C-alpha positions in Angstrom: 1.3 37.5 -2.8 -1.9 39.3 -4.0 -1.5 37.8 -7.5 -1.3 34.3 -6.0 -4.5 34.9 -4.0 -6.3 36.2 -7.1 -5.3 33.1 -9.1 -6.4 30.8 -6.3 -9.7 32.6 -6.0 -10.3 32.2 -9.8 -9.6 28.5 -9.6 -12.0 28.0 -6.7 -14.6 30.0 -8.6 -14.2 28.0 -11.7 -14.4 24.7 -9.8 -17.5 25.7 -7.9 -19.0 27.0 -11.2 -18.4 23.6 -12.8 -20.0 21.8 -9.9 -23.0 24.2 -10.0 -23.4 23.6 -13.7 -23.4 19.8 -13.2 -25.9 20.0 -10.4 -28.2 22.2 -12.4 -28.1 19.9 -15.4 -28.4 16.7 -13.3 -31.4 18.1 -11.4 -33.3 20.2 -14.0 -31.9 19.3 -17.4 -34.0 17.4 -20.0 -32.7 14.2 -21.6 -31.0 16.0 -24.6 -29.3 18.5 -22.3 -28.0 15.8 -20.0 -26.7 13.7 -22.9 -24.8 16.6 -24.5 -23.4 17.6 -21.1 -22.4 14.0 -20.4 -20.4 14.0 -23.6 -18.9 17.3 -22.7 -17.9 15.9 -19.2 -16.3 12.9 -20.9 -14.3 15.1 -23.3 -13.1 17.2 -20.4 -12.0 14.2 -18.4 -14.8 14.6 -15.8 -15.5 10.8 -15.9 -17.3 10.5 -12.6 -19.8 13.2 -13.7 -20.2 11.5 -17.1 -20.8 8.2 -15.4 -23.5 9.7 -13.1 -25.4 11.1 -16.0 -24.9 8.2 -18.4 -26.1 5.6 -15.8 -29.5 7.3 -15.9 -29.5 7.9 -19.6 -28.7 4.4 -20.8 -32.2 3.3 -19.8 -33.9 6.4 -21.2 -32.0 6.1 -24.5 -32.7 2.4 -25.0 -34.2 1.9 -28.4 -33.1 5.3 -29.7 -30.5 6.1 -32.3 -28.1 7.2 -29.5 -28.5 4.0 -27.4 -25.3 2.3 -28.7 -23.2 5.4 -28.2 -24.6 6.0 -24.8 -23.9 2.5 -23.5 -20.4 2.4 -25.0 -19.6 5.9 -23.6 -20.7 4.8 -20.1 -18.4 1.8 -20.3 -15.5 4.0 -21.4 -16.2 6.6 -18.7 -16.1 3.8 -16.1 -12.9 2.5 -17.6 -11.3 5.9 -17.6 -12.5 6.4 -14.0 -10.6 3.2 -13.0 -13.8 1.3 -12.2 -12.6 -1.7 -14.2 -15.1 -4.2 -12.7 -18.1 -2.1 -13.7 -16.5 -1.3 -17.0 -16.0 -4.9 -18.0 -19.6 -5.7 -17.2 -20.8 -2.6 -19.2 -18.6 -3.5 -22.2 -20.0 -7.1 -22.1 -23.5 -5.6 -22.1 -22.6 -3.4 -25.1 -21.3 -6.5 -27.0 -24.4 -8.6 -26.2 -26.9 -5.7 -26.8 -25.3 -4.6 -30.1 -23.3 -7.5 -31.5 -23.2 -5.9 -35.0 -23.1 -2.3 -33.8 -20.5 0.3 -34.6 -18.9 -0.2 -31.2 -19.0 -4.0 -31.1 -15.3 -4.5 -32.0 -13.7 -2.0 -29.5 -16.2 -3.0 -26.8 -15.1 -6.7 -27.2 -11.5 -5.6 -26.9 -12.1 -3.5 -23.8 -13.8 -6.4 -22.0 -10.4 -8.0 -21.9 -8.6 -4.7 -21.3 -10.8 -4.0 -18.2 -10.1 -7.4 -16.7 -6.4 -7.0 -17.6 -6.3 -3.8 -15.6 -7.8 -5.4 -12.6 -5.6 -8.6 -12.7 -3.7 -8.8 -9.4 -0.1 -9.8 -8.7 0.7 -13.5 -9.2 0.5 -14.4 -5.5 -3.2 -13.5 -5.4 -6.3 -15.1 -6.9 -6.1 -15.0 -10.7 -9.8 -15.1 -11.6 -9.6 -11.7 -13.4 -6.5 -12.9 -15.2 -8.3 -16.0 -16.5 -11.3 -13.8 -17.4 -9.1 -11.5 -19.4 -7.5 -14.4 -21.2 -10.9 -15.7 -22.2 -12.0 -12.2 -23.3 -8.9 -11.5 -25.4 -9.1 -14.9 -27.1 -12.8 -14.4 -27.9 -11.9 -11.0 -29.4 -9.2 -12.5 -31.6 -11.6 -15.2 -32.7 -14.3 -12.7 -33.6 -12.0 -10.1 -35.2 -9.0 -11.8 -36.6 -8.1 -8.9 -38.8 -8.6 -6.2 -36.2 -5.9 -3.5 -35.8 -6.2 -4.3 -32.1 -5.3 -7.9 -32.5 -1.5 -7.5 -32.0 -2.1 -5.7 -28.7 -4.6 -8.4 -27.6 -2.0 -11.0 -28.5 0.7 -9.3 -26.5 -1.7 -9.1 -23.5 -2.4 -12.8 -23.8 1.4 -13.6 -23.6 1.7 -11.3 -20.6 -1.3 -12.9 -18.8 -0.1 -16.4 -19.4 3.2 -15.4 -17.9 1.4 -14.2 -14.8 -0.3 -17.6 -14.5 3.0 -19.3 -14.9 4.5 -17.2 -12.2 1.5 -18.1 -9.9 2.2 -21.8 -10.5 5.9 -21.4 -9.9 5.3 -19.5 -6.6 2.9 -22.3 -5.5 5.4 -25.0 -6.4 8.2 -23.2 -4.6 6.0 -22.7 -1.5 5.3 -26.4 -1.3 9.0 -27.3 -1.7 10.0 -24.8 1.0 7.4 -26.2 3.4 9.0 -29.6 2.7 8.2 -32.1 5.5 6.8 -29.4 7.8 3.7 -31.4 8.6 5.7 -34.6 9.1 3.7 -36.5 6.4 6.4 -37.5 4.0 6.5 -41.2 4.9 2.9 -41.7 6.0 1.1 -40.9 2.7 1.3 -39.4 -0.8 0.0 -36.0 0.2 3.2 -34.5 1.4 4.4 -31.0 0.4 7.1 -32.4 -1.8 4.4 -34.4 -3.6 2.3 -31.3 -4.0 5.3 -29.5 -5.4 5.8 -32.2 -8.0 2.2 -32.3 -9.0 2.0 -28.5 -9.3 5.1 -28.2 -11.4 4.2 -31.1 -13.6 0.7 -29.6 -14.3 2.4 -26.3 -15.1 4.7 -28.0 -17.6 1.7 -29.8 -19.2 -0.2 -26.6 -19.5 2.8 -24.4 -20.6 5.3 -26.8 -22.2 7.4 -24.0 -23.8 7.4 -21.5 -20.9 10.6 -19.7 -20.0 10.4 -21.1 -16.4 10.6 -24.7 -17.6 14.0 -25.3 -16.1 12.8 -24.0 -12.7 9.8 -26.3 -12.7 12.0 -29.3 -13.6 14.5 -28.4 -11.0 11.8 -28.3 -8.3 10.5 -31.7 -9.5 14.0 -33.2 -9.3 14.8 -31.8 -5.9 11.4 -32.8 -4.5 11.7 -36.4 -5.7 15.2 -36.6 -4.2 13.9 -35.2 -0.8 11.0 -37.7 -0.9 13.6 -40.5 -1.4 15.9 -39.1 1.4 13.0 -39.0 3.9 11.3 -42.2 2.7 9.9 -45.1 4.6 11.8 -48.4 4.0 9.0 -49.8 1.8 9.1 -46.9 -0.6 12.8 -46.1 -0.4 14.2 -47.9 -3.5 11.4 -46.9 -5.8 11.7 -43.3 -4.8 15.5 -43.3 -5.3 15.1 -44.8 -8.7 12.5 -42.2 -9.6 14.8 -39.4 -8.3 17.7 -40.8 -10.3 15.7 -40.9 -13.5 14.5 -37.3 -12.9 18.2 -36.2 -12.5 19.2 -37.8 -15.8 16.2 -36.2 -17.5 17.2 -32.8 -16.2 20.8 -33.1 -17.3 19.7 -34.3 -20.8 17.4 -31.3 -21.3 19.6 -28.7 -19.6 23.2 -29.8 -20.1 24.6 -26.3 -19.7 22.6 -25.4 -16.6 24.3 -24.3 -13.4 22.2 -26.9 -11.6 23.7 -29.9 -13.4 26.2 -30.2 -10.5 23.3 -30.6 -8.1 21.8 -33.3 -10.4 25.1 -35.2 -10.5 25.4 -35.1 -6.7 21.9 -36.5 -6.4 22.8 -39.3 -8.9 25.8 -40.4 -6.8 23.7 -40.6 -3.7 20.9 -42.5 -5.5 23.4 -45.1 -6.9 24.8 -45.7 -3.4 21.3 -46.7 -2.2 20.1 -48.5 -5.3 23.3 -50.5 -5.9 22.2 -51.9 -9.3 
């Protein structure tokens, strides 16, 4: 019991000692002392303390031999401290300030990496995802022979998959809403139409995606539902369009478990069209 108390007391003393040392350096240390201590904090994983010191030092060190390192280390400290938004901006600043500097290549990579880390799940706004894609592509264009290129390329595939999932979720949502607003017959802005447009755009942008069958299935089902719920003036045209879509689906995915659905739709379409 006494041994545990002693150990705990030592830990508390050391922690308070570290805090006291940081406060002393931050308040009274000169520029060189602060910079060396910032590097020490970074090496010890005290990223917030490093950030606090480096945010002050980047302005002071501007134009000096240590300016590049100071700015890049601030970006890395922000990144390691999980402040990805701030890190991406600081890495961008590092790239623009020192485009031919010793840290230009890793800084360009970490712009994308920071945005990648902040990219949300597919259901949410994908602005960071698009930003990360742009950053990684720029990195690959600037440094085609970089050792980091394979990792950047893998991230690009992963981010594109996230955008595809976003489009698939949107298309599925439109389909599931169906005729909820009762506008299938009155105009072309129905949920089924929105599903078709969303899925077609996804296929145009990502023609070889792994979700191709799901997008085409949603298009086929939506066109059939439009025909089933159509006004008289649009009925025949919509059934013909649905039938063509069914044949297109079967031709592309003859082994799909959804072929039976397509064949059932074709039978219903032919009963109406009667050509």
